[in-house]
MIDO-11378 format. One line per field, with one value per residue (C-alpha): residue in three letters; x, y, z; residue number from 1. Coordinates in Angstrom, 2 decimals, padded with zeros to 5 digits. Example, Ala and Ser with C-alpha at 12.3 -4.5 7.8 and 13.67 -1.06 7.14 Angstrom:
code ALA | SER
c1 012.30 | 013.67
c2 -004.50 | -001.06
c3 007.80 | 007.14
pos 1 | 2
This chain:
code UNK | UNK | UNK | UNK | UNK | UNK | UNK | UNK | UNK | UNK | UNK | UNK | UNK | UNK | UNK | UNK | UNK | UNK | UNK | UNK | UNK | UNK | UNK | UNK | UNK | UNK | UNK | UNK | UNK | UNK | UNK | UNK | UNK | UNK | UNK | UNK | UNK | UNK | UNK | UNK | UNK | UNK | UNK | UNK | UNK | UNK | UNK | UNK | UNK | UNK | UNK | UNK | UNK | UNK | UNK | UNK | UNK | UNK | UNK | UNK | UNK | UNK | UNK | UNK | UNK | UNK | UNK | UNK | UNK | UNK | UNK | UNK | UNK | UNK | UNK | UNK | UNK | UNK | UNK | UNK | UNK | UNK | UNK | UNK | UNK | UNK | UNK | UNK | UNK | UNK | UNK | UNK | UNK | UNK | UNK | UNK | UNK | UNK | UNK | UNK | UNK | UNK | UNK | UNK | UNK | UNK | UNK | UNK | UNK | UNK | UNK | UNK | UNK | UNK | UNK | UNK | UNK | UNK | UNK | UNK | UNK | UNK | UNK | UNK | UNK | UNK | UNK | UNK | UNK | UNK | UNK | UNK | UNK | UNK | UNK | UNK | UNK | UNK | UNK | UNK | UNK | UNK | UNK | UNK | UNK | UNK | UNK | UNK | UNK | UNK | UNK | UNK | UNK | UNK | UNK | UNK | UNK | UNK | UNK | UNK | UNK | UNK | UNK | UNK | UNK | UNK | UNK | UNK | UNK | UNK | UNK | UNK | UNK | UNK | UNK | UNK | UNK | UNK | UNK | UNK | UNK | UNK | UNK | UNK | UNK | UNK | UNK | UNK | UNK | UNK | UNK | UNK | UNK | UNK | UNK | UNK | UNK | UNK | UNK | UNK | UNK | UNK | UNK | UNK | UNK | UNK | UNK | UNK | UNK | UNK | UNK | UNK | UNK | UNK | UNK | UNK | UNK | UNK | UNK | UNK | UNK | UNK | UNK | UNK | UNK | UNK | UNK | UNK | UNK | UNK | UNK | UNK | UNK | UNK | UNK | UNK | UNK | UNK | UNK | UNK | UNK | UNK | UNK | UNK | UNK | UNK | UNK | UNK | UNK | UNK | UNK | UNK | UNK | UNK | UNK | UNK | UNK | UNK | UNK | UNK | UNK | UNK | UNK | UNK | UNK | UNK | UNK | UNK | UNK | UNK | UNK | UNK | UNK | UNK | UNK | UNK | UNK | UNK | UNK | UNK | UNK | UNK | UNK | UNK | UNK | UNK | UNK | UNK | UNK | UNK | UNK | UNK | UNK | UNK | UNK | UNK | UNK | UNK | UNK | UNK | UNK | UNK | UNK | UNK | UNK | UNK | UNK | UNK | UNK | UNK | UNK | UNK | UNK | UNK | UNK | UNK | UNK | UNK | UNK | UNK | UNK | UNK | UNK | UNK | UNK | UNK | UNK | UNK | UNK | UNK | UNK | UNK | UNK | UNK | UNK | UNK | UNK | UNK | UNK | UNK | UNK | UNK | UNK | UNK | UNK | UNK | UNK | UNK | UNK | UNK | UNK | UNK | UNK | UNK | UNK | UNK | UNK | UNK | UNK | UNK | UNK | UNK | UNK | UNK | UNK | UNK | UNK | UNK | UNK | UNK | UNK | UNK | UNK | UNK | UNK | UNK | UNK | UNK | UNK | UNK | UNK | UNK | UNK | UNK | UNK | UNK | UNK | UNK | UNK | UNK | UNK | UNK | UNK | UNK | UNK | UNK | UNK | UNK | UNK | UNK | UNK | UNK | UNK | UNK | UNK | UNK | UNK | UNK
c1 -028.84 | -025.44 | -024.47 | -020.65 | -018.60 | -020.46 | -023.49 | -025.96 | -026.62 | -026.62 | -028.77 | -031.47 | -031.56 | -032.16 | -034.93 | -036.39 | -036.41 | -038.10 | -040.53 | -041.39 | -042.32 | -044.44 | -046.34 | -046.99 | -047.71 | -050.14 | -051.94 | -052.49 | -053.91 | -056.22 | -057.36 | -057.84 | -059.64 | -062.21 | -062.79 | -063.60 | -060.60 | -059.86 | -057.70 | -055.22 | -055.57 | -054.60 | -051.46 | -050.33 | -050.12 | -048.11 | -046.09 | -045.49 | -044.57 | -042.10 | -040.39 | -040.58 | -039.21 | -035.70 | -035.78 | -035.90 | -032.40 | -031.58 | -030.68 | -027.28 | -027.39 | -026.91 | -023.21 | -022.59 | -025.24 | -026.15 | -027.83 | -030.41 | -030.74 | -031.62 | -034.04 | -035.93 | -035.86 | -037.06 | -039.91 | -040.84 | -040.68 | -043.18 | -045.50 | -045.10 | -045.77 | -048.97 | -050.51 | -049.68 | -051.68 | -054.43 | -054.49 | -052.81 | -052.44 | -049.49 | -047.58 | -045.90 | -044.17 | -041.77 | -039.82 | -038.38 | -037.86 | -035.39 | -032.98 | -033.30 | -032.36 | -029.42 | -028.29 | -028.57 | -027.34 | -024.21 | -023.96 | -024.46 | -027.58 | -028.78 | -029.40 | -030.88 | -033.23 | -034.13 | -034.98 | -037.38 | -038.84 | -039.65 | -041.02 | -043.10 | -044.61 | -045.43 | -046.92 | -048.94 | -050.31 | -051.30 | -052.90 | -055.44 | -056.00 | -056.40 | -053.08 | -050.22 | -050.44 | -047.54 | -047.85 | -047.84 | -044.63 | -042.77 | -043.76 | -041.57 | -038.94 | -038.01 | -038.38 | -035.93 | -033.60 | -033.62 | -033.09 | -030.16 | -028.55 | -028.84 | -027.45 | -024.35 | -023.72 | -024.03 | -021.69 | -019.15 | -019.54 | -018.78 | -015.55 | -014.14 | -015.20 | -013.30 | -010.18 | -010.27 | -010.63 | -007.90 | -005.65 | -006.53 | -005.64 | -002.50 | -001.65 | -002.02 | 000.06 | 002.60 | 002.39 | 002.66 | 005.85 | 007.22 | 006.57 | 008.29 | 011.08 | 011.39 | 011.09 | 013.73 | 016.23 | 015.82 | 016.77 | 019.87 | 020.68 | 020.52 | 022.45 | 024.97 | 024.72 | 025.05 | 028.11 | 030.00 | 028.92 | 030.11 | 033.32 | 034.36 | 033.48 | 032.87 | 035.34 | 038.05 | 037.77 | 037.97 | 040.87 | 042.83 | 041.97 | 043.14 | 046.48 | 046.91 | 046.17 | 048.68 | 051.35 | 050.72 | 050.86 | 053.97 | 055.65 | 054.19 | 057.28 | 060.10 | 058.22 | 055.15 | 055.13 | 054.72 | 052.17 | 050.01 | 050.12 | 048.91 | 046.10 | 045.11 | 044.73 | 043.00 | 040.62 | 040.16 | 039.27 | 036.82 | 035.01 | 035.01 | 033.59 | 030.79 | 030.04 | 030.08 | 027.97 | 025.39 | 025.22 | 024.93 | 021.99 | 020.40 | 021.11 | 022.89 | 025.99 | 029.13 | 029.97 | 032.96 | 030.96 | 028.66 | 030.70 | 032.85 | 033.43 | 034.65 | 038.39 | 038.49 | 037.11 | 039.65 | 042.52 | 041.37 | 040.83 | 044.41 | 045.91 | 043.81 | 045.12 | 048.62 | 048.60 | 047.43 | 050.42 | 054.02 | 053.68 | 053.94 | 050.62 | 049.70 | 046.69 | 046.60 | 044.00 | 044.47 | 042.19 | 039.37 | 037.25 | 033.30 | 030.46 | 029.16 | 026.40 | 026.33 | 026.27 | 029.36 | 031.51 | 030.13 | 031.38 | 035.01 | 035.30 | 034.50 | 037.33 | 039.54 | 039.33 | 039.03 | 042.29 | 044.08 | 042.98 | 044.40 | 047.53 | 048.44 | 047.90 | 049.22 | 051.19 | 054.26 | 054.55 | 056.68 | 054.49 | 051.00 | 049.49 | 045.94 | 044.95 | 041.88 | 041.59 | 038.76 | 038.54 | 036.04 | 034.17 | 035.13 | 036.54 | 039.12 | 040.47 | 044.32 | 045.34 | 048.89 | 051.88 | 055.29 | 054.82 | 055.12 | 052.44 | 050.85 | 049.72 | 046.23 | 045.62 | 046.35 | 043.91 | 040.82 | 038.16 | 038.63 | 039.45 | 042.05 | 040.70 | 043.82 | 044.22 | 048.03 | 048.39 | 046.53 | 044.93 | 047.00 | 045.70 | 043.00 | 042.48 | 040.15 | 036.97 | 038.19 | 035.36 | 037.25 | 037.90 | 034.50 | 032.90 | 035.05 | 034.07 | 030.45 | 030.60 | 032.17 | 030.00 | 027.00 | 027.80 | 028.83 | 032.23 | 035.19 | 037.66 | 041.04 | 043.92 | 047.58 | 050.53 | 053.16 | 055.04 | 057.47 | 056.42 | 053.51 | 050.20 | 047.58 | 043.87 | 042.22 | 038.58 | 037.07 | 033.57 | 031.79 | 030.94 | 027.09 | 025.34 | 023.40 | 022.09 | 019.41 | 021.84 | 022.87
c2 060.09 | 061.22 | 061.11 | 062.29 | 059.38 | 057.37 | 059.45 | 058.93 | 055.69 | 057.12 | 060.02 | 057.74 | 055.29 | 058.80 | 059.96 | 056.49 | 056.52 | 060.16 | 058.92 | 056.07 | 058.22 | 060.58 | 057.62 | 056.24 | 059.49 | 060.14 | 056.57 | 057.32 | 060.82 | 059.11 | 056.68 | 058.85 | 061.57 | 058.75 | 057.95 | 061.52 | 062.10 | 065.64 | 066.67 | 063.47 | 064.45 | 068.35 | 066.70 | 064.40 | 066.87 | 069.30 | 066.12 | 066.10 | 069.86 | 069.68 | 066.36 | 067.94 | 071.29 | 069.67 | 066.94 | 069.46 | 070.81 | 066.97 | 067.51 | 069.14 | 071.46 | 068.13 | 067.87 | 071.58 | 072.02 | 068.31 | 069.91 | 071.45 | 068.04 | 066.03 | 068.75 | 068.22 | 064.48 | 064.71 | 066.94 | 064.33 | 061.44 | 063.22 | 063.89 | 060.51 | 059.20 | 061.39 | 060.28 | 056.48 | 056.78 | 058.49 | 055.94 | 052.86 | 054.10 | 056.22 | 053.30 | 052.22 | 055.26 | 054.08 | 052.32 | 055.48 | 056.98 | 053.83 | 055.55 | 058.85 | 057.65 | 055.52 | 058.49 | 061.67 | 060.06 | 058.65 | 054.78 | 054.68 | 056.74 | 055.35 | 051.64 | 052.36 | 054.97 | 052.29 | 049.73 | 052.25 | 053.44 | 049.69 | 049.21 | 052.36 | 050.80 | 047.78 | 049.61 | 051.68 | 048.86 | 046.62 | 050.18 | 049.96 | 046.22 | 045.55 | 043.40 | 042.60 | 040.45 | 038.29 | 040.25 | 043.51 | 042.56 | 040.83 | 043.80 | 046.42 | 044.13 | 043.05 | 046.67 | 047.73 | 045.13 | 045.50 | 049.24 | 048.72 | 046.18 | 048.90 | 051.65 | 049.32 | 048.24 | 052.04 | 052.88 | 050.06 | 050.98 | 054.93 | 054.11 | 052.10 | 054.55 | 057.31 | 055.09 | 054.46 | 058.33 | 059.07 | 056.29 | 058.14 | 061.55 | 060.07 | 058.29 | 061.40 | 063.67 | 060.74 | 060.77 | 064.38 | 064.39 | 061.81 | 063.58 | 067.03 | 064.55 | 062.85 | 066.54 | 067.55 | 064.45 | 065.14 | 068.77 | 068.08 | 065.14 | 067.51 | 069.93 | 067.65 | 066.39 | 070.09 | 070.68 | 067.62 | 068.44 | 072.03 | 071.37 | 068.59 | 070.78 | 074.62 | 075.01 | 072.80 | 074.53 | 078.08 | 077.10 | 075.95 | 079.20 | 081.48 | 079.48 | 079.71 | 083.43 | 083.82 | 081.90 | 083.94 | 087.51 | 086.01 | 084.96 | 087.83 | 090.21 | 087.63 | 084.86 | 086.00 | 082.98 | 080.86 | 083.40 | 083.10 | 079.34 | 079.78 | 082.27 | 079.63 | 076.85 | 079.48 | 079.88 | 076.44 | 075.42 | 078.32 | 076.97 | 073.31 | 074.71 | 076.87 | 073.60 | 071.70 | 074.54 | 074.14 | 070.54 | 070.93 | 072.87 | 070.43 | 067.40 | 065.59 | 063.32 | 065.16 | 066.30 | 064.48 | 060.85 | 062.09 | 061.92 | 059.28 | 055.70 | 056.29 | 055.23 | 058.00 | 060.81 | 059.67 | 059.85 | 063.32 | 064.50 | 063.76 | 065.13 | 068.51 | 068.47 | 067.74 | 070.69 | 073.09 | 071.87 | 071.33 | 067.58 | 065.02 | 063.26 | 059.52 | 057.53 | 053.68 | 051.16 | 047.55 | 044.39 | 044.30 | 047.59 | 046.72 | 048.75 | 050.50 | 052.14 | 056.01 | 056.62 | 054.72 | 056.45 | 060.04 | 059.03 | 057.66 | 060.70 | 063.16 | 061.56 | 061.62 | 065.42 | 066.31 | 064.19 | 065.32 | 069.03 | 069.00 | 067.04 | 069.38 | 072.35 | 071.60 | 068.40 | 069.80 | 066.64 | 065.81 | 062.99 | 061.94 | 058.48 | 057.65 | 053.80 | 052.33 | 048.69 | 046.09 | 043.34 | 040.27 | 041.85 | 045.55 | 048.65 | 050.38 | 054.10 | 055.30 | 058.49 | 058.79 | 061.43 | 061.65 | 065.11 | 066.46 | 063.98 | 064.85 | 063.02 | 061.80 | 061.24 | 064.75 | 066.31 | 064.60 | 065.51 | 068.63 | 066.73 | 068.67 | 069.76 | 068.30 | 064.68 | 064.98 | 068.06 | 069.73 | 073.00 | 075.85 | 078.67 | 080.78 | 078.48 | 075.21 | 074.40 | 071.25 | 069.16 | 067.22 | 064.03 | 064.04 | 064.51 | 061.65 | 059.47 | 060.05 | 059.52 | 056.19 | 055.07 | 056.24 | 053.24 | 050.69 | 051.22 | 052.52 | 055.34 | 054.98 | 057.70 | 056.25 | 059.34 | 060.42 | 063.32 | 063.51 | 060.11 | 061.50 | 060.39 | 057.62 | 058.08 | 054.52 | 054.52 | 050.99 | 050.32 | 046.82 | 045.39 | 045.79 | 042.57 | 042.00 | 043.66 | 045.02 | 047.28 | 048.58
c3 -115.96 | -116.76 | -120.32 | -120.18 | -121.13 | -123.53 | -124.94 | -126.87 | -125.24 | -121.73 | -123.02 | -124.53 | -121.14 | -119.31 | -121.31 | -121.35 | -117.54 | -117.37 | -119.82 | -117.98 | -115.03 | -117.33 | -118.90 | -115.61 | -114.14 | -117.17 | -116.82 | -113.14 | -113.93 | -116.09 | -113.95 | -110.79 | -113.14 | -114.17 | -110.65 | -109.72 | -107.26 | -108.35 | -105.49 | -106.66 | -110.28 | -109.15 | -107.06 | -110.02 | -112.23 | -109.57 | -109.30 | -113.19 | -113.30 | -110.43 | -112.31 | -115.73 | -114.40 | -113.18 | -116.43 | -118.81 | -118.04 | -117.75 | -114.09 | -114.99 | -111.74 | -109.48 | -110.59 | -109.26 | -106.97 | -105.18 | -102.31 | -104.68 | -106.50 | -103.39 | -101.79 | -105.43 | -104.97 | -101.49 | -102.89 | -105.70 | -102.85 | -100.48 | -103.26 | -104.36 | -100.81 | -100.74 | -104.15 | -103.49 | -100.20 | -102.22 | -105.02 | -105.97 | -109.47 | -108.36 | -106.64 | -109.90 | -110.11 | -107.76 | -110.63 | -112.23 | -109.06 | -108.07 | -110.73 | -109.39 | -106.00 | -107.66 | -109.80 | -107.28 | -103.91 | -103.12 | -102.75 | -099.12 | -099.07 | -102.27 | -101.40 | -098.23 | -099.91 | -102.25 | -099.77 | -098.12 | -101.20 | -101.79 | -098.66 | -098.99 | -102.34 | -100.78 | -097.81 | -100.04 | -102.01 | -098.91 | -097.39 | -100.60 | -100.86 | -097.05 | -096.94 | -099.19 | -101.72 | -103.37 | -106.54 | -104.74 | -102.81 | -105.81 | -108.18 | -106.29 | -105.19 | -108.76 | -109.98 | -107.11 | -108.10 | -111.67 | -111.26 | -108.87 | -111.28 | -113.96 | -111.86 | -110.83 | -114.46 | -115.50 | -112.82 | -113.81 | -117.53 | -116.35 | -114.45 | -117.37 | -119.79 | -117.53 | -117.16 | -120.72 | -121.40 | -119.00 | -120.53 | -124.13 | -122.73 | -121.40 | -124.80 | -126.72 | -124.65 | -124.77 | -128.41 | -128.56 | -126.40 | -128.38 | -131.70 | -130.27 | -129.07 | -132.64 | -134.30 | -131.59 | -132.45 | -136.19 | -135.91 | -133.95 | -136.44 | -139.22 | -137.81 | -136.96 | -140.71 | -141.99 | -139.88 | -140.83 | -144.40 | -143.93 | -142.22 | -145.06 | -147.94 | -147.51 | -144.49 | -145.84 | -149.39 | -147.98 | -145.60 | -148.50 | -150.72 | -147.78 | -147.80 | -151.42 | -151.60 | -148.80 | -150.85 | -153.90 | -151.83 | -150.77 | -154.29 | -155.90 | -155.96 | -156.39 | -157.90 | -160.11 | -162.10 | -158.89 | -157.70 | -160.72 | -160.19 | -156.80 | -158.18 | -160.86 | -157.81 | -155.67 | -158.30 | -159.20 | -155.47 | -155.27 | -158.52 | -156.62 | -153.51 | -155.44 | -156.98 | -153.86 | -152.06 | -154.96 | -154.42 | -150.94 | -151.13 | -153.52 | -150.95 | -154.09 | -153.49 | -154.15 | -157.71 | -157.91 | -157.19 | -159.61 | -162.54 | -161.51 | -159.41 | -155.59 | -156.43 | -159.24 | -156.91 | -154.15 | -157.01 | -158.00 | -154.49 | -153.66 | -156.51 | -156.14 | -152.48 | -153.76 | -155.89 | -153.02 | -150.54 | -150.43 | -149.50 | -152.21 | -152.12 | -153.73 | -153.76 | -154.07 | -154.42 | -152.66 | -153.53 | -156.15 | -156.19 | -155.42 | -155.98 | -152.60 | -151.45 | -152.01 | -148.24 | -147.89 | -150.68 | -149.42 | -145.88 | -147.21 | -149.53 | -146.67 | -144.44 | -147.25 | -147.86 | -144.17 | -143.64 | -146.72 | -145.83 | -142.39 | -143.34 | -145.65 | -143.81 | -140.49 | -140.22 | -142.32 | -143.78 | -146.89 | -147.83 | -147.42 | -148.74 | -149.45 | -149.62 | -150.13 | -149.17 | -150.40 | -147.93 | -148.16 | -145.27 | -144.91 | -146.82 | -145.19 | -146.08 | -144.70 | -144.83 | -143.25 | -143.31 | -142.12 | -140.50 | -136.91 | -135.62 | -132.00 | -128.87 | -129.33 | -125.88 | -125.01 | -127.77 | -125.75 | -125.02 | -127.36 | -130.61 | -132.70 | -136.18 | -137.62 | -138.30 | -137.70 | -135.67 | -132.71 | -133.68 | -133.92 | -131.32 | -133.07 | -136.21 | -136.67 | -134.96 | -132.88 | -135.18 | -137.53 | -135.87 | -134.28 | -137.71 | -139.16 | -136.07 | -136.59 | -140.20 | -139.63 | -136.83 | -138.86 | -141.24 | -138.13 | -138.81 | -136.89 | -137.31 | -135.36 | -135.42 | -134.65 | -133.82 | -131.66 | -131.82 | -134.54 | -136.09 | -138.20 | -138.26 | -139.37 | -139.90 | -140.68 | -141.37 | -141.21 | -142.76 | -142.88 | -146.46 | -146.91 | -146.13 | -149.45 | -152.82 | -150.36 | -149.01 | -152.19
pos 1 | 2 | 3 | 4 | 5 | 6 | 7 | 8 | 9 | 10 | 11 | 12 | 13 | 14 | 15 | 16 | 17 | 18 | 19 | 20 | 21 | 22 | 23 | 24 | 25 | 26 | 27 | 28 | 29 | 30 | 31 | 32 | 33 | 34 | 35 | 36 | 37 | 38 | 39 | 40 | 41 | 42 | 43 | 44 | 45 | 46 | 47 | 48 | 49 | 50 | 51 | 52 | 53 | 54 | 55 | 56 | 57 | 58 | 59 | 60 | 61 | 62 | 63 | 64 | 65 | 66 | 67 | 68 | 69 | 70 | 71 | 72 | 73 | 74 | 75 | 76 | 77 | 78 | 79 | 80 | 81 | 82 | 83 | 84 | 85 | 86 | 87 | 88 | 89 | 90 | 91 | 92 | 93 | 94 | 95 | 96 | 97 | 98 | 99 | 100 | 101 | 102 | 103 | 104 | 105 | 106 | 107 | 108 | 109 | 110 | 111 | 112 | 113 | 114 | 115 | 116 | 117 | 118 | 119 | 120 | 121 | 122 | 123 | 124 | 125 | 126 | 127 | 128 | 129 | 130 | 131 | 132 | 133 | 134 | 135 | 136 | 137 | 138 | 139 | 140 | 141 | 142 | 143 | 144 | 145 | 146 | 147 | 148 | 149 | 150 | 151 | 152 | 153 | 154 | 155 | 156 | 157 | 158 | 159 | 160 | 161 | 162 | 163 | 164 | 165 | 166 | 167 | 168 | 169 | 170 | 171 | 172 | 173 | 174 | 175 | 176 | 177 | 178 | 179 | 180 | 181 | 182 | 183 | 184 | 185 | 186 | 187 | 188 | 189 | 190 | 191 | 192 | 193 | 194 | 195 | 196 | 197 | 198 | 199 | 200 | 201 | 202 | 203 | 204 | 205 | 206 | 207 | 208 | 209 | 210 | 211 | 212 | 213 | 214 | 215 | 216 | 217 | 218 | 219 | 220 | 221 | 222 | 223 | 224 | 225 | 226 | 227 | 228 | 229 | 230 | 231 | 232 | 233 | 234 | 235 | 236 | 237 | 238 | 239 | 240 | 241 | 242 | 243 | 244 | 245 | 246 | 247 | 248 | 249 | 250 | 251 | 252 | 253 | 254 | 255 | 256 | 257 | 258 | 259 | 260 | 261 | 262 | 263 | 264 | 265 | 266 | 267 | 268 | 269 | 270 | 271 | 272 | 273 | 274 | 275 | 276 | 277 | 278 | 279 | 280 | 281 | 282 | 283 | 284 | 285 | 286 | 287 | 288 | 289 | 290 | 291 | 292 | 293 | 294 | 295 | 296 | 297 | 298 | 299 | 300 | 301 | 302 | 303 | 304 | 305 | 306 | 307 | 308 | 309 | 310 | 311 | 312 | 313 | 314 | 315 | 316 | 317 | 318 | 319 | 320 | 321 | 322 | 323 | 324 | 325 | 326 | 327 | 328 | 329 | 330 | 331 | 332 | 333 | 334 | 335 | 336 | 337 | 338 | 339 | 340 | 341 | 342 | 343 | 344 | 345 | 346 | 347 | 348 | 349 | 350 | 351 | 352 | 353 | 354 | 355 | 356 | 357 | 358 | 359 | 360 | 361 | 362 | 363 | 364 | 365 | 366 | 367 | 368 | 369 | 370 | 371 | 372 | 373 | 374 | 375 | 376 | 377 | 378 | 379 | 380 | 381 | 382 | 383 | 384 | 385 | 386 | 387 | 388 | 389 | 390 | 391 | 392 | 393 | 394 | 395 | 396 | 397 | 398 | 399 | 400 | 401 | 402 | 403 | 404 | 405 | 406 | 407 | 408
């Protein structure tokens, strides 16, 4: 019997069938030997050897060599017919042979084969008894029916097991694909997060340092005091950038938020940006400040840093204002300037790095506004840009207030 899908139960059933054949054969051999039928005894021994020769390897060759298995089945059947005609003690070997027929032959041939084998068993019993009796007819018929039902049940179990095996394999493959997809999505999300963090911290800081050093070199000959002031600001910016980098590596909140509230952090960021720019920058708070989750504070701080840095470097503005407004259902951050402005529709799809001015050729990454929008959208908020050439720019980030304490 095949034990592919659900051994050891099927293996046990197979050995039970084989054991039944050999036990019935042994009983028949004892009886014919006791009756003095030497040639029948020898034939039974040969039949047992032929059966065992194929049973010991468990008929595995029939999977790849069905012709050999069927030839073996024909040999066993011929030997059984000869022995059944010699002695009625061999007739009951038909029962385990039913399973061999149902197992080794395709269904269109197996069922007729079982019927022929049943008729042969009845005929052999009638041959020895002088005519069939009810028991001699019912016995082989019941045996054939039981064997057929068991074979059909096994076939149904096998097909169901195969379907489940294929389904499990497909589920495993699907799970592996899902794991790979999730890993890929996680990598992309992490790369996007890293890009935003680098753009809003290290890149902005390095850009400010470069501008300060250029200004210091310009003032070095005719205004050394101003140059030294620029160098002091550049050193301070470098120190802040180094602290940001270390914090970035550790994956912690921005240092300015670790030391103070969001409003204080925004005020210091605004003052620091004003010290590095010719524009006059101011910060205001509207409404009653409320505690926000860390991810809200980080997003608002990074958006403010990006907008202030770009406005100070590229908008050529005289005044830049930052307003943080607390409403009942949302918190709004406005960064506006009176600089050159630009046409937001003309900047799409390659968004400018400067909220307030399209990218200067050869400068910027075109990532600024997209990074700001991504930060706002990640928290269910929005970011809008209002600008026109010669009329300044306003960057407005709106985030919904957290629903309850569990979000805090």
